[in-house]
C-alpha positions in Angstrom: -7.9 -6.7 -16.3 -5.0 -4.5 -14.5 -2.8 -5.9 -11.9 -0.5 -3.8 -9.7 1.7 -5.3 -7.1 2.5 -3.1 -4.0 5.4 -3.6 -2.0 6.7 -1.7 1.1 10.6 -1.6 1.6 13.1 -0.8 4.3 16.7 -1.4 3.8 16.0 -3.8 0.7 18.6 -6.1 -0.2 19.5 -9.1 -2.6 16.5 -11.1 -1.4 14.4 -8.1 -2.9 16.1 -8.4 -6.2 15.0 -12.0 -6.2 11.4 -11.2 -5.4 11.4 -8.7 -8.4 13.1 -11.2 -10.9 10.3 -13.8 -10.1 7.4 -11.4 -10.3 8.6 -10.4 -13.9 8.8 -14.2 -14.8 5.3 -15.0 -13.6 2.8 -16.5 -16.1 0.7 -13.2 -15.5 3.2 -10.2 -15.4 1.9 -7.5 -13.4 1.3 -4.0 -15.1 3.0 -1.9 -12.5 5.6 -2.8 -9.5 4.9 0.1 -6.9 7.4 0.4 -4.2 6.6 2.3 -1.0 10.1 2.8 0.3 11.3 4.0 3.9 14.2 6.1 3.9 15.3 7.4 0.4 19.0 7.0 1.3 18.7 3.2 1.8 17.1 2.9 -1.5 19.8 5.1 -3.4 22.4 3.0 -2.0 20.7 -0.3 -2.8 20.2 0.6 -6.3 23.9 1.7 -6.5 24.8 -2.1 -5.9 22.6 -3.3 -8.8 23.3 -0.4 -11.8 22.4 -3.3 -14.3 19.1 -4.7 -13.1 16.3 -4.3 -15.4 14.2 -5.4 -12.5 14.7 -2.2 -10.5 14.1 -0.2 -13.6 10.6 -1.4 -14.0 9.6 -0.4 -10.5 7.8 2.7 -9.7 9.3 4.0 -6.1 7.9 6.8 -3.6 9.5 7.5 -0.5 8.2 7.9 3.3 10.4 9.0 6.2 10.8 6.6 9.1 9.0 8.4 11.2 5.9 8.8 8.9 5.8 5.0 8.2 2.6 3.5 9.2 1.4 -0.2 8.1 -2.0 1.0 6.9 -1.3 4.6 5.9 1.6 3.9 3.8 -0.2 1.3 2.1 -3.4 3.2 1.7 -0.8 5.8 0.0 0.7 3.2 -2.5 -3.1 1.8 -3.2 -3.9 5.5 -4.2 -1.2 5.5 -7.1 -2.7 2.2 -8.4 -5.8 2.3 -11.2 -5.4 -1.6 -11.3 -8.4 -3.6 -11.1 -6.3 -5.9 -8.4 -3.8 -4.8 -6.2 -1.4 -7.5 -5.0 0.2 -6.6 -1.5 3.4 -8.1 -0.6 6.3 -7.7 1.6 10.1 -7.5 0.6 11.1 -10.8 2.2 8.4 -13.0 0.5 9.3 -14.9 -2.8 7.1 -16.4 -5.0 7.4 -20.3 -5.0 6.6 -20.8 -8.7 5.7 -18.7 -11.8 2.1 -19.2 -11.3 1.8 -17.3 -7.7 -0.1 -14.2 -9.3 -2.2 -16.6 -11.7 -3.4 -18.6 -8.9 -3.8 -15.7 -6.5 -6.2 -13.7 -8.6 -8.3 -16.5 -9.7 -10.7 -16.5 -6.8 -11.4 -13.1 -7.4 -13.3 -13.8 -10.3 -16.0 -14.1 -7.8 -17.4 -10.8 -7.1 -18.2 -11.9 -3.8 -14.7 -12.4 -3.0 -12.7 -9.1 -2.0 -9.5 -10.7 -0.7 -7.5 -13.7 -1.7 -4.3 -14.4 0.5 -1.5 -16.9 -0.3 0.0 -19.9 1.4 3.3 -19.2 3.2 6.0 -22.0 3.0 9.0 -22.0 5.2 12.5 -21.8 3.4 14.4 -25.0 2.7 16.9 -24.1 5.5 14.5 -23.2 8.1 14.3 -24.8 11.6 11.7 -27.9 12.1 9.8 -25.6 14.2 9.5 -23.1 11.8 8.3 -25.3 9.1 5.7 -26.7 11.6 4.4 -23.4 12.6 3.9 -22.5 9.0 2.5 -26.0 8.2 -0.1 -25.2 10.7 -1.0 -21.8 9.9 -1.2 -22.4 6.0 -2.4 -25.8 5.3 -2.5 -27.2 1.5 -6.1 -27.0 1.4 -7.8 -23.8 0.3 -10.8 -22.2 1.9 -13.4 -19.6 1.5 -14.3 -17.6 4.7 -17.8 -15.9 5.1 -19.1 -14.0 8.1 -20.7 -17.3 8.9 -17.5 -18.9 9.7 -16.9 -16.2 12.6 -18.8 -18.1 15.3 -16.8 -21.2 14.7 -13.4 -20.2 13.5 -13.4 -17.2 15.5 -10.4 -14.9 15.0 -9.1 -17.4 12.2 -12.0 -16.4 10.4 -10.4 -12.9 9.2 -7.1 -14.0 9.6 -5.4 -13.0 6.4 -1.7 -11.6 5.5 -0.1 -8.6 3.7 2.9 -11.0 3.5 1.0 -11.8 -0.1 -2.6 -10.8 -0.6 -4.6 -9.8 -3.5 -7.3 -7.3 -3.3 -10.3 -6.4 -5.2 -9.4 -2.7 -5.9 -13.1 -1.6 -6.3 -14.5 -3.1 -3.0 -11.0 -2.0 -1.2 -12.1 1.6 -2.2 -15.8 1.3 -1.4 -14.7 -0.3 2.2 -12.2 2.8 2.7 -9.2 0.7 2.9 -6.7 0.1 5.7 -7.0 2.0 8.9 -4.6 4.9 8.3 -3.1 4.3 11.8 -2.0 0.9 13.3 1.2 -0.6 14.5 0.3 -4.3 13.2 -2.6 -6.1 11.6 -4.0 -3.7 9.0 -4.6 -6.8 6.9 -6.7 -8.6 9.5 -8.4 -5.2 10.5 -9.4 -4.9 6.9 -10.4 -8.5 6.5 -12.8 -8.1 9.5 -14.6 -5.4 7.5 -14.7 -7.5 4.5 -16.6 -10.2 6.3 -19.0 -7.6 8.2 -20.0 -6.2 4.8 -21.1 -9.5 3.4 -17.8 -10.2 1.4 -15.7 -13.3 1.5 -12.1 -14.1 2.0 -10.2 -16.7 0.1 -7.4 -18.8 1.6 -5.7 -19.5 -1.6 -3.3 -22.6 -0.9 -2.1 -23.4 -4.7 -0.7 -19.7 -4.5 2.6 -20.2 -2.5 5.3 -17.7 -1.2 8.5 -18.7 0.8 8.3 -16.6 3.7 9.8 -17.3 7.5 12.0 -16.2 9.9 14.2 -17.5 12.7 13.3 -15.0 15.5 15.0 -14.7 18.8 12.6 -14.9 22.2 13.2 -11.1 22.5 12.0 -10.5 18.8 9.2 -12.8 19.4 8.1 -10.7 22.4 8.3 -7.5 20.6 6.4 -8.5 17.5 3.8 -9.7 20.1 3.6 -6.9 22.1 3.1 -4.6 18.8 0.2 -7.2 18.2 -1.2 -6.7 21.4 -1.4 -2.9 21.1 -3.3 -3.2 17.8 -5.8 -5.6 19.7 -6.0 -3.0 22.3 -6.4 0.1 19.8 -9.3 -1.7 17.8 -11.3 -3.4 20.2 -14.3 -3.3 17.8 -12.3 -5.9 15.6 -10.6 -8.2 18.2 -12.8 -8.1 21.5 -15.5 -10.0 20.5 -13.6 -13.0 19.1 -11.7 -15.7 20.9 -7.9 -15.9 20.5 -6.2 -18.0 22.8 -8.2 -21.4 21.7 -6.5 -21.1 18.2 -2.9 -20.3 19.9 -3.1 -23.3 22.1 -4.3 -25.6 19.3 -0.7 -24.6 17.5 1.1 -24.9 20.4 0.1 -28.3 21.2 0.5 -29.3 17.5 4.0 -28.1 17.1 5.0 -29.6 20.6 3.6 -33.0 19.9 5.4 -33.2 16.7 8.7 -31.9 17.7 8.6 -34.6 20.7 7.6 -37.4 18.3 10.5 -36.4 16.1 12.9 -36.5 19.2 13.6 -32.8 18.6 14.0 -32.2 22.4 15.8 -29.0 22.4 13.7 -27.5 19.8 10.9 -28.3 21.9 12.2 -26.4 25.0 13.2 -23.3 22.7 9.6 -23.4 21.4 8.2 -23.2 24.9 10.6 -20.4 25.7 9.3 -18.5 22.6 5.7 -19.2 23.3 6.2 -17.7 26.8 7.7 -14.7 25.1 4.9 -14.2 22.6 2.4 -14.8 25.3 4.0 -12.0 27.5 4.9 -9.6 24.9 0.7 -9.8 23.8 -0.6 -9.4 27.1 1.6 -6.2 27.8 0.7 -4.8 24.4 -2.9 -5.4 25.4 -2.2 -3.4 28.4 0.2 -0.9 26.8 -1.9 2.4 27.9 -1.2 1.4 31.3 2.4 1.0 31.0 5.0 3.8 31.0 5.9 5.5 27.9 9.8 4.6 28.1 8.7 1.0 28.8 6.2 1.1 25.6 9.1 2.3 23.4 11.6 -0.2 24.6 9.2 -3.0 24.2 7.8 -2.3 20.7 9.6 -2.8 17.2 8.7 0.6 16.1 9.5 3.6 18.6 8.7 6.1 16.2 5.1 5.1 16.3 4.8 6.1 20.0 6.3 9.7 19.4 3.2 12.1 20.0 
């Protein structure tokens, strides 16, 4: 069985070196590491900083212009370069928690009904208490297989999936047509919804763990959720018929309860502010078609996406 790892990069840093080193120290070492890098000049300057790193010499890199990058299309281009049985898609800021990540992540794919296996995300040790609570809510310590039968109960959570670290059965991926070629966000969830609709299953694999967390500001939360809203508006056939607010509200209540219980009152106030930013960003993103183009460009994280 051949296993390739696919990683889009943009302005890689020292953390990316740590990711590569950890991948090459796994109990199952990937056959290839395919890097889809945005802007060759950034990659060239990055490589010059680490001329003796063996892990960099074991990557296969292709470059795209920033104006050409797309969350779905760029990953599809990387997938087309792979002849592996399983492709693991990661982001450059995810770090394997141990040397069993790949071994544990691909195990569910032994079942031919399972098309996707995604990892548990842990907050970094130095993360805020709010970030840790949020990760714990979204990525619990219990694995789960999700099928089309779960959509009515789980709603949008049924096809929740994350390309931060996700293994794909390549044969099924190709058969279903891969990721959508144009999307600002959610290429993983859009694909996962198709997986369920075609009768395949999704595995949330809690014993496959990566460290991945961010301390976003309110403005950054606004922009990310604006992009999230745009993708929901662009693919109503995926998102329109499932409830979304219920799961989000359940998380807000859970995190706030924990913060107040532990007397993290300032963190609770900041979390309420960030939640408001997320909500407003998402709602405006859903209505992006009715907004002036200049406003859309000021709200998004990717202005190039709206150049047409």
